[in-house]
Legacy VTK file of the C-alpha trace (Angstrom):
# vtk DataFile Version 3.0
C-alpha trace
ASCII
DATASET POLYDATA
POINTS 115 float
-88.290 119.760 18.263
-87.942 120.470 14.581
-90.672 122.619 12.999
-90.847 119.963 10.296
-91.615 117.174 12.735
-94.356 114.981 11.359
-94.205 116.537 7.893
-93.538 114.405 4.852
-90.570 115.421 2.755
-92.203 114.206 -0.472
-95.223 116.472 -0.003
-93.012 119.504 0.663
-90.973 118.751 -2.453
-94.067 118.298 -4.650
-95.527 121.589 -3.395
-92.221 123.374 -4.031
-92.083 121.795 -7.515
-95.588 123.126 -8.126
-94.226 126.576 -7.290
-91.546 126.260 -9.959
-94.023 125.601 -12.773
-97.040 127.667 -11.715
-97.476 131.166 -10.309
-98.647 129.819 -6.935
-95.253 129.418 -5.315
-95.059 129.196 -1.572
-97.545 126.446 -0.812
-94.693 124.341 0.569
-93.914 127.107 3.064
-97.484 127.003 4.367
-97.267 123.205 4.630
-94.051 123.463 6.644
-95.566 125.956 9.092
-93.902 129.092 7.729
-96.920 131.229 6.765
-95.042 134.543 6.518
-92.676 133.080 3.931
-95.656 131.522 2.175
-97.421 134.880 1.862
-94.214 136.535 0.647
-93.714 133.837 -1.991
-97.339 134.143 -3.136
-97.193 137.928 -3.415
-93.922 137.923 -5.322
-94.834 134.981 -7.553
-97.171 137.092 -9.671
-94.553 139.766 -10.347
-91.204 138.057 -10.487
-89.651 134.803 -11.695
-87.457 134.980 -8.593
-89.961 132.874 -6.624
-89.699 130.035 -9.133
-85.941 130.025 -8.649
-86.400 130.134 -4.855
-88.766 127.155 -5.020
-86.198 125.222 -7.066
-83.524 126.051 -4.503
-85.869 124.916 -1.724
-86.279 121.565 -3.493
-82.518 121.089 -3.593
-82.214 122.062 0.065
-84.970 119.662 1.130
-83.356 116.845 -0.829
-79.745 117.234 0.247
-79.374 119.419 3.317
-79.198 118.110 6.872
-80.483 121.531 7.995
-84.004 120.384 7.237
-84.342 117.040 8.985
-87.643 115.482 8.159
-87.645 112.744 10.769
-88.487 109.270 9.554
-91.883 108.052 10.554
-91.378 105.720 13.459
-93.708 103.294 15.068
-94.795 104.405 18.534
-93.206 102.436 21.358
-95.142 99.411 22.509
-97.033 99.630 25.810
-94.878 96.884 27.286
-91.727 98.893 26.507
-93.222 101.948 28.204
-94.156 99.887 31.265
-90.641 98.451 31.474
-89.098 101.922 31.206
-91.433 103.310 33.889
-90.580 100.439 36.250
-86.854 100.933 35.645
-87.155 104.665 36.400
-89.042 103.904 39.617
-86.246 101.529 40.634
-83.630 104.170 39.833
-85.546 106.710 41.910
-85.590 104.289 44.835
-81.825 103.776 44.526
-81.293 107.534 44.373
-83.404 108.131 47.483
-81.471 105.454 49.360
-78.220 107.168 48.371
-76.916 104.250 46.322
-76.620 106.331 43.148
-75.984 110.035 42.715
-78.364 112.562 41.170
-76.078 112.727 38.125
-76.116 108.932 37.666
-79.890 108.894 38.080
-80.344 111.562 35.398
-78.007 109.795 32.960
-79.779 106.459 33.341
-83.216 108.107 33.137
-82.304 109.793 29.849
-81.015 106.517 28.437
-84.277 104.810 29.298
-86.377 107.541 27.709
-84.597 107.406 24.355
LINES 1 116
115 0 1 2 3 4 5 6 7 8 9 10 11 12 13 14 15 16 17 18 19 20 21 22 23 24 25 26 27 28 29 30 31 32 33 34 35 36 37 38 39 40 41 42 43 44 45 46 47 48 49 50 51 52 53 54 55 56 57 58 59 60 61 62 63 64 65 66 67 68 69 70 71 72 73 74 75 76 77 78 79 80 81 82 83 84 85 86 87 88 89 90 91 92 93 94 95 96 97 98 99 100 101 102 103 104 105 106 107 108 109 110 111 112 113 114
């Protein structure tokens, strides 16, 4: 799972933008769960304009790079969908135990149902 799972891209970008215009760069790193980078940015921000440039680069990366996938917020699956998937997996397990499908086929179908 991505370390950015559940984080909002807009908040990370605003915090990085704050680091480009103020000497408190690195807040976006804390928000994204990278406290060591956050501390490094904060310590260097008072002595060097390099952190402001790094924050600007981070903004560009967050906007355009697929390396930082902020997953879209999705609605949780409905209870009826979960019940249907559970029943289908039970049926697949029964077929596997009876030898009607192979272990490989069972695993493929199970993964499809869980997506």
